[in-house]
N, C-alpha and C positions, 0 to 999 in steps of 0.2 A: 741348897746344900749340894756340894760337889761330892759325888760318890764314885769310888773306884773298886771294881771287882777285879780280882787277880787269879789267874790260873796258869800253871806251867805244865800240868799233866793232861788236861782235857783238850779235846780237839776244838777247832774253831766253831764258834756259834753253837756250843753245847746247849742241849735243849733246856736243862734246868737253869744253867747260868745265864745264857743269853735270852732265849725265847720266853722263859717264865720270869725270872727275877729282874734282869736288866730292863727288859721292855716294859714290865709292869711299873718299875720305878720311874722310867722315862715318861710313861703315860701319866703318872701321878705328878709330874712337874719337877722331878729331881734332875740335876745335871749329871748324867751317868757316863762313866768311862769303863771300858773293859780292856784290860791289858792281857794279851794272850799271844800265842804263836801266830806267825803270818804277817800280812800287810795291814796298813791302817786305812780305815774308811768309816763312813757314817752309815748306819742302817737302822730304820725303825726308831729313830730318836736317840740311839745309843752311839757314842763315840768309841769305835773299836780302835785300840792303839796296839799295833802289831810290833813284836820284837824280833821279827824274822824267824828263822828256823830254830827250833828247840832240839838239842841233841837227842838222838834216838836211844842211846844206851841208858838203862835205868839209872845208874849212878851219876852219869854226866847230866841227865835231865834234872835230877834232884839237887845238883850242885850248881853247875853252870846255868842251866835253864832257869832255875828258881832265882838265881841272882840277877839275870837279865830282866826278868819280870819285875823284881823288886826295884831295881834301879830306874826302870822306865816309870813305874808307878809313883815312885818318890818324886820324880820331876813334875808330876801333875799337881802336887800339893793339894790333895783333896781333904775333905773334912772326915769322911768315913772310908775305911778300907775293909773290904769284904773278901776274905781269902778262902779258896776252895780246895786247897791241897795240903796234906800233912807236911810236905817239904817246905811250905811257905810259913810254917809256924814260927821259926826263928825270926823271920822278917816281920811277922806280926808283932813280935815283942819289940823289935827295933822301932816300928812305927808307933807303938804305944808309948815308948820312951820319948818320942818326939812330940807327944801330946795329941796324937790322932785317936779317933774312935776306931776300934778294931772288932770285926765280927769274924768268927770262924764257922764256916759252913761245912759241917762234918757229913759228907755224902755217905759214908759208911762207918761202921765200927772198926776202925783200922787195926786196933790191937788184936781183934779176933780174926780179921782177914790175914794178918801176918802169919798166924799159926797154920794156915792151910796153903801158903804159897808153895807151889810144886818145886821151885828152884832152891828152897831152903831145907836143910836137914831138920828133922823134927825138934831135936834138942836145941839147936841154934835158933830156930824160929821162936821157941818158947822164951829164950833169953832176950832176943830182940824185941819181942812183944812186950815183955815186962818192962824193959828199959824205955821203950817208946811210950808205954802207958803212963809211966811216972812223969815223963817230960810233957806229954800232952795235957795231963791233969794240971801241972804247974802253970802252963801257958793259959789254959782255959780259966783258971782261977783269977788271972790278972787282966784279961781283956774284957771288953764290954758286953759281949753276947756270944752265945753258941747256938747255932741252928742245927736241927736234926731233920732228916726226911721222915723219920718215924721214931716212936719210942721203942725201946727194946724190952720185951717182957713187961710192957706197961710202964716203964720208967726211962728217964733220961740217964744214960750211963756216964756222962761227963759232968764235972763240976762247972760252975759258971755263975757270974753275977746275974745274968738273965739267960734263960733257956727257952727256946722257941721251937715249936713243932711246925715245919713247913713241908707238907707232903708233896711228892712228885705227881700231883693230880693232872689229868689231861686238860689241855686247852680245847674247848668245845669246837672252835673253828677248824681245827686240824682234821678231826674225824667225825665227831658227833653230829655237827651241823651238815655234813656232806653225805650222811647215810641215805641210801636210796633203797626203800623196802621192796621195790619192784624187781631188783636184780636177783637173778636165780643163782644160788650157790652151786658149785660143782660137787656132786655127791662124793663122799669118801676122801675128802681132802682136809688135811690139817696143816697148821703152820705155827711158827714162832719166829720172832725177830729179836735180835740182840747179840750179845757176846756169845761166841760158840766156845765153851770151855767145859771141862769135866764137871766143875762145881755147878754149872747150869743144867746138868743132867742131860746133855746132848746125846751121849752114848746110849743111855737108857731110853730116851725118847725114840731114837732110831730103831732100837730093838723092839720096842712096843708097837711102833707104827707098822713095822714089817710083819710082826706076829698078827696084828689086827687086819692086815690087808689094806692099809690106808696108803694114800699118796701124801708124802711129807714134803713141805716146802720150808727150807731154812734160810732166813735172811740174816746177814751179819758176817763178821769176819772171825776167824779162829784166833784164839789167844796165843797159840804157838804152832810152829811148823810141825813139831813132833805130834801134837794132838791131832792136827789136821790129817797127817799121814795115817795115824792109827784109825781114825774115823773112816776115811775114804777106803781103807783096806778091808773094812768090815763087809762081809757078804750081805748083811742086812741093809747096807747103804744103797742097794739097788732100788729101794722104794723112795729114795730121797733126791730132791733137786736142790742143789746148793746155789743160792741166788747171789751171794756176795753182799757187799754193803748196799743198802737201799736208801734212796731219798724219801721224803715224806710222801710224794705222789705215788711212788712205787710201793711203799708200805700200804697206802690207802687201797691201791688196786689189788694187792695180795689179800688184805682183809676183806675186800669186797667180793672175792670169788670163793674163798675157802669156807668149809662147812663148820670147822671146829678150830678154836684157838687153844694153845697149850703154853703153860709155864711149868717146867719140870725141874726147877732149882732144887738141888739136894739139901738136906738138913745138915749142912756143915758150916763151920765158922759162925758168922752172924745170922745166917739165913733162917734158922729155926726160931730165932728170937724176935724176928721183925714184927712190928705192929702196923704194917701197911701192905698193900699189894704191889707186886712188881708193875712197872710202867706198862709193860706189854699187856698185862691183864686189863688195866683200865682202857687201853686202846681197843682191845677185842670187845670189851663190854660196850664201848661207844659205838661200835659197828655191829652190834647185835649178834655177836658170836658167842655161843656157849663156850665155857672155858674149863679145861682140865688143869688143875693146879695142885701143887704139893700140899699134903696134909700137915698143917701146923695149927696151933690153937687159934691164931688170928684168922687164917684163911677159912677154917671151919666155921668160925663165928659169922663171917660175912656170907658164907654159903647158906647158913641157916636163916639169916635175916632176909637175903635177897633171892635165893634160889636161882643163881645165874650159872651154875656149873657143878662140877664133881671134884672132890678131893681124893687124891690117891697117894700111895707111897711110890714115888717114881723108881725106887730100886726094886720094887716087886713087879717084875715085867708082866706077869700074868694079870695082876690087878690093873695095871696101867693099860694093857691091851684090851681088857674087858671093858674099861671105861670108854676107850676109843670106839670099840665095836658097838657098844650100846648106843652111843650118840649117832654113829653112822646109820644104824638100823632104825632110829626113832626120830625122824625129821620133825614131827610135831613137838616132841619134847625139846628139841634143839631150838625151835622157833620161840617157844614160851620162855626158855632160859635166856635167849637173846634179848627178848623184850624186857625181861626182868633186869638184865644187866644194864640196858639203856636207862631204865627208870632209876637204878641205883646211881648212875653217873649224874643224872639230872638232879637228884635229891641230895646227894652227899659227896660225890667224888668228882668235882670239877674244880679247875684252877681258881675260880673266883673265891672259893672257900679259903684256900691256902694264901691267896694274894692278900687278903685282908690282914692275916697275921704278919706278913712281910711288911706291909705299909704301916701297920701299928708299931712294929719294932723301930722302923726308921723314924717315924714321928717322935717316938720316945727319946731318940738320940739327938734330935735337932735342938 
């Protein structure tokens, strides 16, 4: 079976798209192509088909960039087309009309995320969200399958002939298998890696780290120049080292030295409804770091079950700082929580669990 994954919005070799899904399919014997920005080459059994540069502007990316990806993907004449961006939904319908099997991989609940976009006035965002939701539902009803990284409030929010839950669980070879228990952590250090934006609670994290007297390491890039300027101008940023974009080895080294991992995503948009943990949390658990994470029903349920960290309201700076301070001052509790997190990854939260659902879906389409 010839399989084509398509993305116009994601960067090259995106972890979910390339390293998890495409490589797993290639290892299972599928003939896998990934159409994305950049150059063409083969890697890990996947044929990466580059379309060159994708326009940087949001509107041009969603129109010109999406069209470039579709036209290149169509040339491949594959059996199954797996699309990863909302802007590719119209082309998913075109492919369906040509008799192709089509899967939409909904990386996030887009209609909820539209409502919190900082560049959209609130009323306009509501209108756009409603219009997009109707269109997305109509497409999902007609294509072959919809994939979610997690249920929302215990349910799948989009319609579909087949709905499949494929979590962004960690690949054990990246962090879990490389963990060295003899390495000594640097006391008083905390870290997080990912997009640096207001909705990810970066401002509150810096304030809490400063108040707790911790050294904070931030890996990732800012979502806007305006937000970056605001953050760097904060007096509390004196406790923070901005590391920029990190590769896998650099993330490994960071998690290998810090004492505490953090995920401070605010309860806005889709985030309070999520039925899984952020990728960064799984990575910290793999490396035996205790984790401070946002208090949501799902997060609290996993904390109760595995005892790998502490839930807080990230907008309550005093509570947030108290949690950081407690872990800094109790290394034995940190060690036990870290061991509990690794056990949770081994038992429940590794990619081999999600990979089976992916392969089962593809076998059903053959």
